[in-house]
MARFIKOL-223303 format. One record per residue (C-alpha): residue in one letter; residue number from 0; x, z, y. Coordinates in steps of 0.2 Angstrom, whole numbers. Layout:
REM MARFIKOL-223303
{node A NUM {X Z Y}}
...
END
This chain:
REM MARFIKOL-223303
{node M 0 {-296 -60 -32}}
{node R 1 {-313 -64 -24}}
{node P 2 {-315 -66 -5}}
{node L 3 {-330 -57 2}}
{node R 4 {-328 -57 21}}
{node L 5 {-316 -64 34}}
{node T 6 {-316 -59 52}}
{node L 7 {-304 -66 65}}
{node E 8 {-301 -66 84}}
{node G 9 {-288 -74 94}}
{node F 10 {-282 -83 79}}
{node T 11 {-278 -102 83}}
{node C 12 {-294 -111 88}}
{node Y 13 {-304 -95 84}}
{node R 14 {-301 -87 101}}
{node R 15 {-318 -77 100}}
{node R 16 {-323 -66 86}}
{node V 17 {-329 -76 71}}
{node E 18 {-335 -68 54}}
{node V 19 {-337 -78 38}}
{node D 20 {-347 -70 24}}
{node F 21 {-342 -76 6}}
{node S 22 {-351 -62 -3}}
{node D 23 {-366 -72 -9}}
{node L 24 {-355 -87 -14}}
{node D 25 {-348 -91 -31}}
{node L 26 {-341 -108 -26}}
{node F 27 {-339 -115 -9}}
{node A 28 {-330 -129 1}}
{node I 29 {-324 -128 19}}
{node T 30 {-328 -145 27}}
{node G 31 {-326 -151 45}}
{node P 32 {-317 -164 56}}
{node T 33 {-299 -163 59}}
{node G 34 {-294 -148 70}}
{node A 35 {-310 -139 67}}
{node G 36 {-301 -124 60}}
{node K 37 {-302 -126 41}}
{node S 38 {-284 -123 37}}
{node S 39 {-284 -108 50}}
{node L 40 {-296 -99 38}}
{node V 41 {-284 -100 24}}
{node D 42 {-270 -95 35}}
{node A 43 {-280 -80 41}}
{node M 44 {-282 -74 23}}
{node A 45 {-264 -76 19}}
{node Y 46 {-259 -67 36}}
{node A 47 {-271 -53 33}}
{node L 48 {-264 -50 15}}
{node Y 49 {-246 -53 17}}
{node G 50 {-242 -54 36}}
{node Q 51 {-237 -73 34}}
{node A 52 {-245 -89 35}}
{node P 53 {-241 -106 26}}
{node R 54 {-239 -116 42}}
{node V 55 {-228 -104 51}}
{node G 56 {-221 -92 39}}
{node T 57 {-216 -76 47}}
{node R 58 {-217 -83 65}}
{node V 59 {-235 -77 65}}
{node R 60 {-236 -76 84}}
{node E 61 {-237 -94 85}}
{node L 62 {-255 -93 78}}
{node I 63 {-261 -83 93}}
{node S 64 {-274 -93 103}}
{node Q 65 {-269 -100 119}}
{node G 66 {-274 -88 133}}
{node A 67 {-275 -73 121}}
{node E 68 {-263 -59 121}}
{node R 69 {-267 -53 103}}
{node M 70 {-274 -59 87}}
{node R 71 {-284 -49 74}}
{node V 72 {-289 -53 56}}
{node T 73 {-299 -42 44}}
{node F 74 {-301 -48 26}}
{node E 75 {-312 -40 13}}
{node F 76 {-309 -45 -5}}
{node E 77 {-312 -39 -23}}
{node S 78 {-299 -38 -36}}
{node G 79 {-299 -30 -53}}
{node G 80 {-317 -22 -50}}
{node R 81 {-311 -14 -34}}
{node R 82 {-315 -18 -16}}
{node Y 83 {-302 -18 -2}}
{node R 84 {-301 -21 16}}
{node V 85 {-285 -26 25}}
{node A 86 {-284 -27 44}}
{node R 87 {-269 -35 54}}
{node S 88 {-265 -38 72}}
{node S 89 {-251 -46 81}}
{node A 90 {-247 -47 100}}
{node R 91 {-236 -59 110}}
{node R 92 {-226 -43 114}}
{node G 93 {-225 -27 105}}
{node H 94 {-227 -22 87}}
{node A 95 {-240 -27 74}}
{node D 96 {-253 -16 67}}
{node V 97 {-259 -16 49}}
{node Q 98 {-270 -5 39}}
{node L 99 {-276 -6 21}}
{node E 100 {-292 3 15}}
{node E 101 {-301 4 -2}}
{node M 102 {-320 7 -4}}
{node D 103 {-325 22 -14}}
{node P 104 {-337 16 -27}}
{node Q 105 {-347 32 -27}}
{node T 106 {-350 34 -9}}
{node G 107 {-347 17 -2}}
{node Q 108 {-335 24 11}}
{node W 109 {-318 16 16}}
{node L 110 {-303 26 11}}
{node P 111 {-287 23 20}}
{node R 112 {-272 18 8}}
{node A 113 {-258 13 19}}
{node D 114 {-254 9 37}}
{node R 115 {-236 3 36}}
{node S 116 {-232 -15 33}}
{node A 117 {-220 -13 18}}
{node E 118 {-232 -1 9}}
{node V 119 {-247 -12 13}}
{node N 120 {-238 -27 6}}
{node R 121 {-233 -18 -10}}
{node L 122 {-251 -12 -13}}
{node V 123 {-258 -29 -9}}
{node C 124 {-246 -37 -21}}
{node R 125 {-251 -25 -35}}
{node A 126 {-270 -27 -31}}
{node V 127 {-269 -46 -30}}
{node G 128 {-257 -48 -44}}
{node M 129 {-245 -59 -35}}
{node D 130 {-233 -60 -20}}
{node Y 131 {-234 -71 -5}}
{node E 132 {-224 -85 -13}}
{node G 133 {-235 -85 -29}}
{node F 134 {-251 -84 -18}}
{node V 135 {-246 -99 -8}}
{node R 136 {-241 -109 -23}}
{node S 137 {-255 -106 -34}}
{node V 138 {-270 -103 -22}}
{node V 139 {-265 -112 -6}}
{node L 140 {-260 -131 -6}}
{node P 141 {-254 -134 12}}
{node Q 142 {-261 -147 22}}
{node G 143 {-251 -163 21}}
{node R 144 {-244 -160 4}}
{node F 145 {-262 -161 -2}}
{node H 146 {-263 -178 5}}
{node L 147 {-247 -183 -5}}
{node F 148 {-255 -175 -21}}
{node L 149 {-270 -186 -19}}
{node V 150 {-263 -203 -14}}
{node G 151 {-245 -202 -18}}
{node G 152 {-237 -210 -34}}
{node R 153 {-233 -201 -50}}
{node E 154 {-216 -196 -44}}
{node E 155 {-223 -188 -28}}
{node R 156 {-236 -179 -37}}
{node D 157 {-224 -172 -49}}
{node R 158 {-212 -167 -35}}
{node V 159 {-226 -158 -26}}
{node L 160 {-231 -149 -42}}
{node E 161 {-213 -144 -45}}
{node D 162 {-212 -137 -28}}
{node L 163 {-228 -128 -28}}
{node L 164 {-226 -120 -46}}
{node G 165 {-208 -117 -44}}
{node L 166 {-203 -127 -59}}
{node D 167 {-185 -128 -52}}
{node L 168 {-183 -111 -61}}
{node Y 169 {-188 -118 -77}}
{node R 170 {-176 -133 -74}}
{node A 171 {-162 -121 -72}}
{node V 172 {-167 -111 -87}}
{node M 173 {-167 -128 -97}}
{node Q 174 {-149 -132 -91}}
{node R 175 {-143 -115 -95}}
{node A 176 {-150 -117 -113}}
{node N 177 {-142 -134 -115}}
{node D 178 {-125 -127 -110}}
{node L 179 {-127 -113 -122}}
{node A 180 {-133 -125 -136}}
{node Q 181 {-118 -137 -133}}
{node R 182 {-106 -122 -133}}
{node C 183 {-113 -115 -149}}
{node Q 184 {-112 -133 -157}}
{node A 185 {-94 -134 -153}}
{node Q 186 {-90 -117 -160}}
{node A 187 {-100 -122 -176}}
{node E 188 {-90 -138 -178}}
{node E 189 {-74 -128 -176}}
{node L 190 {-79 -116 -189}}
{node S 191 {-84 -130 -201}}
{node R 192 {-67 -138 -198}}
{node R 193 {-58 -122 -202}}
{node L 194 {-68 -120 -218}}
{node Q 195 {-64 -137 -224}}
{node T 196 {-45 -136 -220}}
{node E 197 {-38 -119 -217}}
{node L 198 {-50 -109 -228}}
{node A 199 {-54 -122 -241}}
{node Y 200 {-47 -111 -255}}
{node A 201 {-56 -96 -248}}
{node T 202 {-69 -96 -263}}
{node P 203 {-75 -81 -273}}
{node Q 204 {-65 -88 -288}}
{node R 205 {-49 -89 -278}}
{node Q 206 {-52 -72 -272}}
{node R 207 {-53 -65 -290}}
{node Q 208 {-37 -74 -294}}
{node L 209 {-28 -67 -280}}
{node K 210 {-34 -49 -284}}
{node A 211 {-28 -51 -302}}
{node Q 212 {-11 -57 -296}}
{node A 213 {-9 -43 -284}}
{node L 214 {-13 -31 -298}}
{node A 215 {0 -39 -309}}
{node L 216 {13 -38 -295}}
{node R 217 {9 -19 -292}}
{node Q 218 {11 -16 -311}}
{node E 219 {28 -25 -312}}
{node R 220 {34 -16 -296}}
{node A 221 {30 1 -305}}
{node R 222 {39 -4 -321}}
{node L 223 {54 -9 -311}}
{node S 224 {54 7 -301}}
{node H 225 {53 16 -317}}
{node L 226 {68 7 -325}}
{node L 227 {79 10 -309}}
{node Q 228 {75 29 -311}}
{node L 229 {81 29 -329}}
{node I 230 {97 19 -325}}
{node G 231 {101 31 -311}}
{node H 232 {98 46 -322}}
{node D 233 {109 40 -336}}
{node G 234 {123 36 -324}}
{node H 235 {123 53 -317}}
{node L 236 {125 61 -334}}
{node A 237 {139 50 -340}}
{node G 238 {151 50 -325}}
{node G 239 {146 63 -313}}
{node P 240 {140 59 -295}}
{node T 241 {153 46 -292}}
{node S 242 {147 36 -307}}
{node R 243 {132 31 -298}}
{node N 244 {142 18 -289}}
{node P 245 {154 8 -301}}
{node L 246 {164 1 -286}}
{node T 247 {170 18 -282}}
{node G 248 {180 19 -298}}
{node L 249 {187 2 -297}}
{node S 250 {194 6 -279}}
{node G 251 {203 21 -286}}
{node L 252 {211 11 -300}}
{node Q 253 {220 -1 -288}}
{node P 254 {234 11 -281}}
{node R 255 {238 17 -299}}
{node R 256 {240 -2 -305}}
{node S 257 {252 -5 -290}}
{node R 258 {263 11 -295}}
{node V 259 {264 6 -313}}
{node S 260 {268 -12 -309}}
{node G 261 {282 -6 -298}}
{node K 262 {290 6 -311}}
{node W 263 {290 -8 -324}}
{node T 264 {299 -19 -312}}
{node A 265 {313 -6 -309}}
{node R 266 {315 -3 -327}}
{node S 267 {317 -21 -331}}
{node V 268 {331 -22 -319}}
{node A 269 {341 -7 -325}}
{node I 270 {341 -12 -344}}
{node P 271 {357 -22 -347}}
{node L 272 {356 -38 -356}}
{node R 273 {365 -40 -373}}
{node G 274 {373 -57 -378}}
END
């Protein structure tokens, strides 16, 4: 983004209308004594683009000049080879007004693009390539923090840069990555332990041996099943259906043995003994 022209009125110390032309400048510095309004120019750019300012955030009514009822800022800028103009105004009471225009490169006329705050902010973010937080952190270094950055120690400068660049996000990503690395390391150690203990024999050679043993067992089972079928078939031919269970025949012999034994005892008593 390249600033071209800034017009402000009723904005902080700029109670009357002031216009700053940047169109012929490639590199410039805003200088002046304390309270001259240097930071107000940067605040005015941010306010025109996003409706916020680094010093007050969204409480932009605090930027209205004393004795004024309304402030107005118009900012022309170029981005991506296209020229835009955004105008905002806020009053102490009532609603704020905003309008975004884009210059037609063929006719040089300003064409309206949006007049609602949400739509203007969306189009500005797309044109500039960053939102308000990104603009403040990368383009604007707020007054006071700049002083810390110049004269502060290394830790203070690092802290300012971390806040401005949002490095806390990368710190959170780093912490998350470390947690995942530790978890994966623990899982890898557990798998290594199991490989060395529980699965120590789980080798290709051991697998081939187990497959051969399983095949031999299946063949032995088939052989035994065949023998059982042959035994069952022969028993059926020899003794009929009951011969399949040898115990059935034995249980039938027990009563016959008892009767024969009884008859033998009775005959032994009836035979007279000869002297």
